[in-house]
C-alpha angles and dihedrals in degrees: 000000000000117000116198111205103186109193089225091057095049100040114124123258090236122060110282132203117274092251111092089223090070088087090079110116094337088096099023107159115239114211091197092054090051093061111021097165093052093051101041101029092223118164119248117257116263110274094021117137111269128217114270114261120250091257094048121087113248116245115256112261114238119242119262090245089063095052131086107278090224090057091048091049091051091049091051092048090049090050092052091051093045091054101038106020113193093356090081090062096036087058090057089054095042094052097040109034127082109178117224116280096036116112118251096232134133114344090359092064093093096038123105134216122269089250093054092045091050091051091053091046095047096238140097125287088232090061091050092050092051088060090044092052092047090055090045092055091047090050090052087055091051093245097120135013122275118260093250094067096048121096124201110269094017118139122212139171109281131207122252119281095245090063093059097079090057089068107026129072123178092207128083092212090070090076094058125088088250092049092049090053091051091048092051092049091048091051090049089054091048097245134119112274091222090065093052092045090051091054093046090052093054109046091162090062090048091051091050092051092049092049094047105036125054091201093056090046091053092050090050091049092052092047092050092050090051091047093049091058089069100027114071091178091057090047090056093046092051093046090050092049092050093047090053094051113075096203093049092044091054091047092051092049091050092049092046090052091050091047091052091051093048089048090053092055093042095053090054090054095044100038100029091226137109133211114222124219089258090054101258119144115216138157113281118241114247092246092053093047092050091051090049091052091051093052092044092054089053091051093049091053094059116112120240089251093056122092110246096189098087092043092047091050092052093048092047095049092047094050093043090053091051091049091054089047092050091051094050094046093055110070096198093046091046091054092047091047093054091044090052093046092051092046091050091052091048090052092052092049092049093050092050093050092047090055092060108113108209093176092065091047092055098039097048093040093231093139117130132182096246090060090063091045091054093049091049090051090048089050091053091049092050091048090050092048092050091049091050093050092047091052091048092050094050094047111095112241 
């Protein structure tokens, strides 16, 4: 597609500077201004001419030669912008600007600096350089010619408008390391980088949207969770913030309890085994496993917005009851369960007694009479236990 940008066609309606580059942004076409009713949806004034009905023949359009030249020029400029977008203006920069430090030789002899071009255009040098850099990146990709071969006033074939946003950003932050990371993330999500950069530059607006809109808050929550998977520092900060907030700490404890209970039911379904109260791991009876599967299917069908705590508690209590029933109904398992439970208690008691430090009691003079009384009572209990076990072991079964 060849776009002819005749300087006479794009010259501003008001007197412009002598330099041809003065056209930049002085006469920037405004698509909204070209069709105000389409953009704003305002009703026509009373008495204004209405559009012809579908069954009425449309009035014949006048020839371009019969129209106001200013209107024709605006329409042509709008058409160029509609087809090429920012490329039409980037071309003006590319063929007229020679940034400081570059030699004014050959085709660059008549070009001006970005600062001078911005002064003629009535905008900032930074804005000019954003267009310059966009053209530079496109030239590196072979989409447009390099600056060196462009001559002021020269017209060339321009890319389509929808390609422009892939190279141009209206925000200075896009050139920073942080901005480049945001741009890359936005492209990965399939959105315009300028939108993401705008949000990043206004965290107060982001906070307001999160506080006011549940949908935005949910999106922020998901993004934070994804970010924390790869950001240990953020994990620590979030954990610290939760630990310091009583309500959040209680909520986390409640959810952790529900998750543990769901995990208990799930491991029975997936592994086909149960863990008895005494800590034994045995195969789960078919009835118990079927009941665990039923409860787990109900839990898996819950929506993210539904509270799982009550359902998890019901599933856990039901399965635990069936586990206790299975232990009691199996004589061999019941005996082994009680033996294991007694032995576990004996191990705990032994460990506690071994941790008593008599040396510190004697050295620090913290001994009291009730300590001796408690030990004597413990000795009697142990002696009685030993006698009972000896009698049981000597009695023929």
